[in-house]
C-alpha positions as CSV (number, residue, x, y, z in Angstrom):
1,M,-33.4,-56.1,5.8
2,E,-36.1,-55.0,3.4
3,I,-38.9,-56.8,5.1
4,V,-39.2,-57.5,8.8
5,I,-42.2,-59.2,10.3
6,K,-42.7,-58.6,14.0
7,N,-45.1,-60.6,16.3
8,L,-47.5,-61.0,13.3
9,S,-50.9,-62.6,13.8
10,F,-54.0,-62.6,11.6
11,T,-57.5,-63.7,12.6
12,A,-60.5,-64.2,10.4
13,N,-63.9,-65.5,11.5
14,N,-62.5,-66.3,15.0
15,N,-59.9,-68.5,13.3
16,K,-56.3,-67.5,14.1
17,I,-54.6,-68.2,10.8
18,L,-51.2,-66.7,11.6
19,K,-49.8,-66.9,15.1
20,N,-47.1,-64.6,16.4
21,I,-44.7,-64.8,13.3
22,N,-41.3,-63.2,13.4
23,L,-39.4,-63.3,10.2
24,E,-36.8,-61.4,8.2
25,I,-36.9,-61.5,4.4
26,E,-33.4,-60.9,3.0
27,E,-32.9,-58.3,0.3
28,N,-32.1,-59.4,-3.2
29,K,-32.6,-63.1,-2.2
30,I,-35.2,-65.7,-3.0
31,T,-37.1,-66.9,0.1
32,G,-39.3,-70.0,-0.3
33,I,-42.3,-70.4,2.0
34,I,-43.3,-74.0,2.6
35,G,-45.8,-76.0,4.7
36,H,-48.9,-78.1,4.4
37,S,-52.1,-76.8,2.8
38,G,-53.8,-74.5,5.3
39,A,-50.6,-73.7,7.1
40,G,-51.1,-69.9,6.4
41,K,-48.6,-69.4,3.5
42,T,-50.9,-67.5,1.2
43,T,-52.4,-65.5,4.1
44,L,-48.8,-64.4,5.1
45,A,-48.1,-63.3,1.5
46,E,-51.4,-61.3,1.4
47,V,-50.5,-59.6,4.7
48,I,-47.0,-58.7,3.5
49,C,-48.4,-57.1,0.3
50,G,-51.2,-55.2,2.1
51,V,-54.1,-57.2,0.8
52,K,-54.9,-58.1,4.4
53,I,-54.2,-56.1,7.5
54,P,-52.5,-57.7,10.5
55,T,-54.7,-58.4,13.5
56,E,-51.7,-58.1,15.7
57,G,-48.0,-57.2,15.1
58,E,-46.3,-55.3,12.3
59,V,-44.8,-55.6,8.8
60,H,-41.9,-53.3,8.2
61,I,-41.4,-53.0,4.5
62,F,-39.7,-50.3,2.4
63,E,-39.6,-47.9,5.3
64,S,-43.3,-48.2,5.9
65,I,-45.0,-50.0,8.8
66,L,-48.2,-51.9,8.2
67,S,-50.2,-52.8,11.3
68,K,-53.8,-52.6,12.6
69,K,-52.9,-49.2,14.2
70,T,-51.0,-47.7,11.3
71,V,-52.9,-48.7,8.2
72,I,-51.2,-47.0,5.3
73,K,-53.4,-44.3,3.9
74,K,-51.7,-44.2,0.5
75,M,-52.0,-48.0,0.0
76,N,-51.6,-47.7,-3.8
77,E,-48.2,-46.1,-3.3
78,F,-47.3,-48.9,-0.9
79,R,-48.3,-51.6,-3.3
80,K,-46.4,-50.0,-6.1
81,N,-43.3,-51.6,-4.5
82,I,-44.8,-55.0,-4.6
83,G,-45.7,-57.4,-7.4
84,Y,-48.1,-60.2,-6.4
85,S,-48.8,-63.3,-8.7
86,Y,-51.8,-65.2,-7.5
87,Q,-51.9,-69.0,-7.5
88,Y,-54.8,-69.3,-9.9
89,S,-53.9,-67.4,-13.1
90,D,-57.5,-66.9,-14.3
91,E,-58.3,-64.9,-11.2
92,Q,-55.8,-62.3,-12.3
93,F,-57.1,-61.7,-15.9
94,F,-59.5,-58.8,-16.6
95,S,-58.7,-58.0,-20.3
96,K,-59.3,-59.4,-23.7
97,T,-55.6,-59.5,-24.8
98,V,-52.3,-60.1,-23.1
99,R,-51.2,-56.6,-24.1
100,E,-54.3,-55.0,-22.5
101,E,-53.7,-57.1,-19.4
102,I,-50.2,-55.7,-19.0
103,E,-51.3,-52.2,-19.9
104,L,-54.0,-52.3,-17.2
105,V,-51.4,-52.7,-14.5
106,L,-49.3,-49.8,-15.9
107,K,-52.3,-47.5,-16.3
108,N,-53.2,-48.2,-12.7
109,Y,-49.9,-46.8,-11.6
110,K,-50.2,-43.7,-13.9
111,Y,-47.6,-44.7,-16.5
112,A,-47.7,-42.5,-19.6
113,K,-48.3,-44.0,-23.0
114,E,-44.6,-43.8,-24.0
115,Q,-43.6,-45.5,-20.8
116,I,-46.2,-48.2,-21.3
117,D,-44.9,-48.9,-24.8
118,Y,-41.3,-49.1,-23.5
119,K,-42.3,-51.4,-20.6
120,I,-44.1,-53.8,-22.9
121,K,-41.1,-54.0,-25.2
122,E,-38.9,-54.7,-22.2
123,L,-41.2,-57.5,-21.1
124,M,-41.4,-58.9,-24.6
125,E,-37.6,-59.4,-24.5
126,M,-37.6,-60.7,-21.0
127,F,-40.3,-63.3,-21.5
128,N,-39.8,-63.9,-25.3
129,F,-43.3,-62.7,-26.1
130,T,-44.1,-62.0,-29.8
131,K,-46.4,-59.4,-31.1
132,E,-48.8,-62.1,-32.1
133,F,-48.8,-63.5,-28.5
134,L,-49.7,-60.1,-27.1
135,D,-52.9,-60.1,-29.2
136,K,-54.1,-63.4,-27.8
137,N,-56.8,-63.8,-25.2
138,P,-55.1,-64.7,-21.9
139,L,-57.9,-67.1,-20.9
140,K,-57.2,-69.2,-24.0
141,L,-53.5,-69.7,-23.4
142,S,-51.9,-72.9,-22.1
143,N,-51.3,-73.1,-18.4
144,G,-47.6,-72.4,-18.8
145,E,-48.3,-69.3,-21.0
146,K,-50.9,-68.1,-18.5
147,R,-48.3,-68.3,-15.7
148,L,-45.8,-66.3,-17.7
149,V,-48.4,-63.6,-18.4
150,V,-49.4,-63.4,-14.7
151,I,-45.8,-63.0,-13.7
152,A,-45.1,-60.4,-16.4
153,S,-48.1,-58.4,-15.3
154,S,-47.1,-58.6,-11.7
155,I,-43.6,-57.1,-12.4
156,A,-44.6,-54.7,-15.2
157,H,-44.5,-51.7,-12.8
158,N,-41.0,-52.6,-11.7
159,P,-41.7,-53.5,-8.0
160,K,-38.9,-54.0,-5.5
161,L,-40.5,-57.1,-4.1
162,V,-42.1,-60.0,-6.1
163,I,-44.3,-62.5,-4.5
164,L,-45.2,-65.7,-6.5
165,D,-47.8,-68.0,-5.1
166,E,-47.3,-71.5,-6.5
167,P,-45.8,-70.3,-9.8
168,T,-45.2,-73.8,-11.2
169,V,-48.3,-75.7,-10.0
170,G,-49.8,-77.9,-12.8
171,L,-47.0,-77.2,-15.2
172,D,-44.9,-79.7,-17.1
173,A,-41.1,-79.9,-16.8
174,E,-40.3,-77.6,-19.7
175,N,-42.7,-74.8,-18.4
176,K,-41.3,-75.2,-14.9
177,K,-37.8,-74.7,-16.3
178,N,-39.0,-71.5,-18.0
179,I,-40.5,-70.2,-14.8
180,I,-37.3,-71.0,-12.8
181,N,-35.2,-69.1,-15.4
182,I,-37.5,-66.1,-15.1
183,I,-37.3,-66.1,-11.3
184,K,-33.5,-66.4,-11.4
185,K,-33.3,-63.5,-13.9
186,L,-35.5,-61.3,-11.7
187,K,-33.0,-61.9,-8.8
188,D,-29.7,-61.8,-10.6
189,E,-30.3,-59.3,-13.4
190,Y,-33.1,-57.1,-12.0
191,L,-32.0,-57.4,-8.3
192,K,-35.5,-58.2,-7.0
193,T,-36.3,-59.5,-3.6
194,I,-38.5,-62.6,-4.2
195,I,-40.9,-64.7,-2.1
196,V,-42.0,-68.0,-3.6
197,I,-44.8,-70.0,-2.0
198,S,-44.6,-73.6,-3.2
199,H,-45.5,-77.2,-2.4
200,D,-42.8,-78.3,-4.8
201,I,-39.8,-78.6,-2.4
202,D,-37.7,-80.4,-5.0
203,L,-38.0,-77.3,-7.1
204,L,-37.4,-74.8,-4.4
205,I,-34.1,-76.4,-3.3
206,K,-32.7,-75.7,-6.8
207,F,-33.1,-71.9,-6.7
208,A,-34.1,-70.5,-3.3
209,D,-31.6,-68.9,-1.0
210,N,-33.7,-69.0,2.2
211,I,-36.6,-71.1,3.4
212,A,-39.4,-70.4,6.0
213,V,-41.5,-73.3,7.2
214,L,-45.1,-72.7,8.4
215,N,-47.2,-75.2,10.3
216,N,-50.7,-74.5,11.5
217,G,-50.1,-70.8,11.3
218,E,-46.8,-70.8,13.1
219,L,-43.3,-70.3,11.9
220,V,-41.5,-73.4,13.0
221,L,-38.2,-72.9,11.1
222,S,-36.4,-70.4,8.9
223,G,-32.9,-69.7,7.6
224,K,-30.5,-70.6,4.8
225,K,-32.0,-73.3,2.6
226,M,-29.5,-76.1,3.5
227,D,-29.7,-75.3,7.2
228,V,-33.4,-75.7,7.0
229,F,-33.6,-78.7,4.7
230,T,-31.1,-80.7,6.7
231,N,-33.0,-80.2,9.9
232,T,-34.7,-83.5,9.4
233,E,-36.0,-83.6,13.0
234,I,-38.3,-80.6,12.4
235,F,-39.5,-82.0,9.0
236,N,-40.3,-85.4,10.6
237,K,-42.0,-83.8,13.6
238,Y,-44.4,-81.9,11.4
239,N,-44.7,-84.6,8.7
240,I,-43.3,-82.3,6.0
241,E,-41.7,-84.0,3.0
242,L,-37.9,-83.5,2.6
243,P,-36.4,-82.7,-0.8
244,T,-35.6,-85.9,-2.6
245,I,-31.9,-85.0,-2.9
246,I,-31.7,-84.6,0.9
247,K,-33.4,-87.9,1.5
248,F,-31.0,-89.6,-0.9
249,S,-28.0,-88.0,0.8
250,E,-29.3,-89.3,4.2
251,I,-29.6,-92.8,2.8
252,V,-26.0,-92.7,1.3
253,K,-24.6,-91.4,4.6
254,T,-26.4,-94.1,6.6
255,K,-25.4,-97.0,4.3
256,S,-21.8,-95.9,3.6
257,N,-21.1,-94.3,6.9
258,K,-19.4,-91.5,5.0
259,K,-20.0,-87.8,5.2
260,I,-20.6,-86.6,1.6
261,G,-22.2,-83.3,2.5
262,Y,-25.4,-81.9,1.1
263,Y,-26.1,-80.6,-2.5
264,D,-29.0,-78.9,-4.3
265,D,-28.0,-80.4,-7.6
266,I,-28.2,-84.2,-8.3
267,K,-25.1,-84.1,-10.5
268,D,-23.0,-82.6,-7.8
269,L,-24.3,-85.1,-5.3
270,M,-23.4,-88.1,-7.6
271,K,-19.9,-86.7,-8.1
272,A,-19.5,-86.6,-4.3
273,V,-20.7,-90.2,-4.0
274,Y,-18.3,-91.5,-6.6
275,R,-15.4,-89.6,-5.0
276,N,-16.1,-91.4,-1.8
277,V,-16.7,-94.9,-3.1
């Protein structure tokens, strides 16, 4: 396991935001973190990447241990292995052009000019950025374009772990599709370990491998996505919305009294329904 979280708690202003969390993040897989607003999802991500230090417990990541007692002295070296994309794109922009925004990250990690030029060309191909696009002001881009720039900047230095906080929030269907394709490419072609925080459960079921469910700062369920999403008892207990495709499967099973299984793609589900009619 690349990332192992042991007995992790985090307290701020006498408020215990995370409570004794134990979780393993599987290497080269996409792990979705879900839960209500205020459940502690973003705080957990910030602790994993070293933005916040655990009050109790440990984060074992890339052969390093992050805890209150063993705060990593070379934090910049630690964070070099991690790419973090914040929920609000504008908070991550500091430069006048997209090119300068990406260069800023690479310069921070001491990349030489030749290496920076190479990395920018690589990102242009990966994200379909044009030279004209690189000259644009990131604050004047559309929401979908901003998200792409934020993700590109977060992975420019080639981190092992990529954390994406609400990468598709506020985007239309086409832009969501672009983001999903990028996430899949990061995993399948670039062999990244990816954590995605999202309220869009219908989206996560399409591409996540594993799911962790937080409620009021506690980890209440984790595992393979279908094992998690079909645990309707836990979702009902904590009033968390199930993916639409799972709810539909439950309705079909109840009304037809037939076991059709569970699917993450509506086309596969419909084929199963017709086969059992």
